[in-house]
N, C-alpha and C positions, 0 to 999 in steps of 0.2 A: 418451428416457432409460429405462434399465432400472428396473424396479420392485423387483427382488430384489437381494440382496447387501448388503454392509456399508456401502457408500458412501451409499445413500439413508437408512439408519438413522443414520449419523453426521450427515448433512445435517439430518435432522429434529431430532436432539439439539442441534446447534449453533444452529438457528433458535429452539428453545425457550429456550436460554440468552440469546439476544438479547431475546426477549419477556419473560423473567423479569427482565431488567435494566430493564424499563419502556419499551423501545423499540417503536415502532409501524412496521410495514412499509408502505411506500408506493411508488407509481410516479408520478413527477412528469413531466408533459409539458412540453417546452421547445421553443423555436424553432418555435412554431406547430404543434406536434405532430410535427415531423420528427425530434425527439430525445426519447427517454424515458430517464430515470434512475431506476433502482430503488434504494431506500435503506431503511435503518432509521434512524428519527429520534426525537428527543424528542417527546412528545405535543403536538399543537397546543394552544396556549394555555398551555404551561408556561413562562411568562415570569417565572421566579424569578431569584434572584441568582446562580445557578451560571453560570459562563462557558460559552460554546459551543466545543466541540472537534470538529473534522472529522477523521475517521480514513480514510486512503486506503490500500487494500490493494496488494499487489504483483502481479506477473504470475503467473497460475495460478488456483487456486480462488477463488470469490467471497468477499466480505467476511466472511460468517458463519464461514467456515473459518479465516480469517487473524487475526481480531480476537476470537475467542471467549474468550480468556483476559484480555481487557482490559475488555469492556463492563460486566461486573458491578461490579468495583471502581471503574472510572472514572465510571460513571453516578451514583454517589453524590456526586461532586464536580463533574461537568460535565453540561451538556445536550449529548448526543452526536448527531452526524450522520454516518452511516456509509454512504456510497454504494457501489454496484457501479460501477466505471469502465466507460466505453463498451465494449461487446462482451464484457463479463463479466456473469455472472448474468443479470438481467433488463433490463440497460441496452443501448441501441443507438441508432444514428442513421442516417437516410437521407441526411444531408448529405454531398455529395461531397468527398472529400479530407480528411475529418476523421480523420486517422490518427496524428497526432503527439501527444507528451505535452503540448504547448502547447494542442492542441485539447481534450485531456482536462481541462486546467486551466480552460479557458473553460467547459466543461460544468459542472464543479463550482462555479465561480463563479456561474453562472446558477442552479444548484440552491440555493446559499446565499441568493441574492437572493429566491428563491421561497418558502423555508420559514423563514428566520431573521428575527426581528423587525427592521424597518428601523432603521438606526443602530447595530446590535449588532456589535461587533468579534468576530471568531472567531480561534481558534488552529487550526493545522493540523499533523497528524502523518502522515507517509507512510513506508511501508516499501518498500524495493527500487524497483520501477517506480513505486510510489506516491510515493516520495520525489522522483522526477523531476517528477511532477505537482505535488507540494506546493511545490517550488521555483518552478515556473512560476506557480502560483497566488499565491504571496507576492509575486512580482515584478509580476504583472499587476495585483493589487488594491492593493498598497502597504500601508504601516503604518496608514493610516487605517481599513482594513477587516480586515487580518490582523495580529493582535497579536504572536504568537510562532509559531515554526516548529520542528518536529522532523523531522530527516532521519535515518531509520534504515536501516542496511544498504544504502545507496544511493550508488552511484558516479557522482556528477554530473560527473566528469571522464572517464567511460568513453570509450575510443577504440578504433580498430580493433585495436591491439596487445593491448588487454585482452580483446577478443572472441577473438582467436587463442589467447591464453593459456587462456581458459576452455575452448575446444574441445580443447586439449591435455589439460587436466585431466579432461575429460568423456569423451574418446574419440569425440566426435561430429564430423561434417563441417560442420554448420551450426548457428547459434545456435538456430534454430527447432526443431532436433532435440533440443536440451537443454531448452528451455523449454516445448515442446509435445510431450511424450513420446507415442509412438503404439504402444508395446509394453511388456510387463511389464519387460523388461530395461532399457529407457530410463527407465522410471519408477523402477526401483530405483536407477539411477545418479543421477537427479535428487535422490532422497531422501538418498543418501549425500553429495551435494554440499551440500544445504541444511541438514542437521542434523549437529551435531558429536557429540552423545551417542547417536545411534541405534545400538543394539547388537543388538536382537532381530531375528531373521530374519523377513521378511514373505513369506508364501507367494505364489506366482505368481498364483493365482486372485484374491487380494485386490488385487494390483497391477493385474491386468487390469480388475477392477471399478472401480478408481480412474481408470484411463485412460479407460474408456468413460463414466463418469459425469461426470468433471471436465474432460476434454480433448477431447471430441468435438463441442462446440458452438461455432459461429462460428470454426472453425479458420482459414479463409482470411482473415477479418477480423483475427484475432490475428497471423497472419503479416505482414499489412500493418502492424500496429502495431509489430512488431519492426523492420521495414524503415523505418518512419516516424520512429523515434527520432532526434531532432536532436542529442543529445549526441554529441560527438566530431566533428561536422561544423562546421568552423570558418566555413563560409560561412553557416550557418543558426543557430549558437548560440555564444554566448560566456558562460562562467560569470563572473558579477560578484558582489561582496559584496551581501548583503541588508541593508537598514536595520533590519530586525527582529532581535530576539535569536533565536539559532539554537542548538539542541542537536543535535549529531551523535552518534547512538547506533550502536554497531557491535559485532558479535560477534567475540570474540578469534580464533576459528578459522573465520571466513567463507571458504568456498571458491568462492563465486560472485563476490564482490567482496572480495579479500584485504585484511587489516587495514592494510597499507601505504597503501592508497588512502584510508582514513579520515583519516589525518593530512594528506594532500594536500588532501582536500576541505575539512576544517575550516580549514586555513590559507588556502585560496583564498576561502572565504566571509567572511574578514575578522575584524576585531576583535570583532564581536558574536557570533561563533560559538565554542562550546566543545565539546570532544570527551569523551565518556564511553564507555569500552570495557567491555563485559560479558563477564567471564571465563567460560571453560568453555562458551561457546555458539558457534553457527555463524551461518548466514545468517538464521536465524529466532529471534532471542533472545526475541521476544515469546511464542513457543511453548515454547522450551526452558527459559526461566526467567522466567515471567510476573510473578512477585512482584518481582524486581529491576527488570525492564523497567518495570513500572507505577510503582514507587517513583521511578525515574529521571525518568519522565515527569512525575509529580506534583510532585516536588521542583523541577523546572525551571519548570513552568507556574504553579504556585499562589503561590509567594512574590511574584512580580512583581504578580500580581493583588491580593494582600493589601496591598501597599505603595501601590497606586493607589486603594484604597477610602478 
């Protein structure tokens, strides 16, 4: 990775925000050492009354870039566990075939078992690709282990037709060209799709720096992750309602997963799901309006906790 440029400076700043929130950086070996999950976690021994919340990032930069606006406010109310998913940041696995979002959920579940006190229920919030993982994790572990679920900007009903529509909007030929930009021009287009309020012009040298710093590592593995997504494959995946309470959060002007899909996802998740639309935001509402995103998260997660105490 390059040592000069704006991206390393931003990376260092975002990492400091995680540390300032009281989170500790760790690399946790799993599967007898075949898998390593890098994460930021509540300090070992912090077994206080705060509930545990797992935050799962989307496809793209590591967790520190995607949850930087949440860890400060949320750490005051939750014990946070924020992993890098497999093949992002410092996480990876040598296990063959571990390329689907279900495999990601299994790795996160093992991480929870390794660092969360036994018998502690957790809640999970995932954005975009992380929402796919959050859904699988909630279904895998069930309500005995996963208390509440937040699915943010995440089309759990994504099918081939949705991919084709995204390619038309992006002007790309393949989904991997959209999600793994390899040029300043493709990086600019991804930012235009991801953010609604983005108005200022970003110079090409900055975009080039972001591509090199954020999208040059484990590229082949990430391509395999895109191909390994089981959503939309009726032979491998069927979306069924979750028994947990679910909040579906969506940006009003999402161009990756359009708002129409939010209503379909919430309806398909059943009677325990409710939808909240964050106005004047796109695919990254946690970055475009972190205050409202965090309020929506806490208003959903905390009242149920209080009623059970």
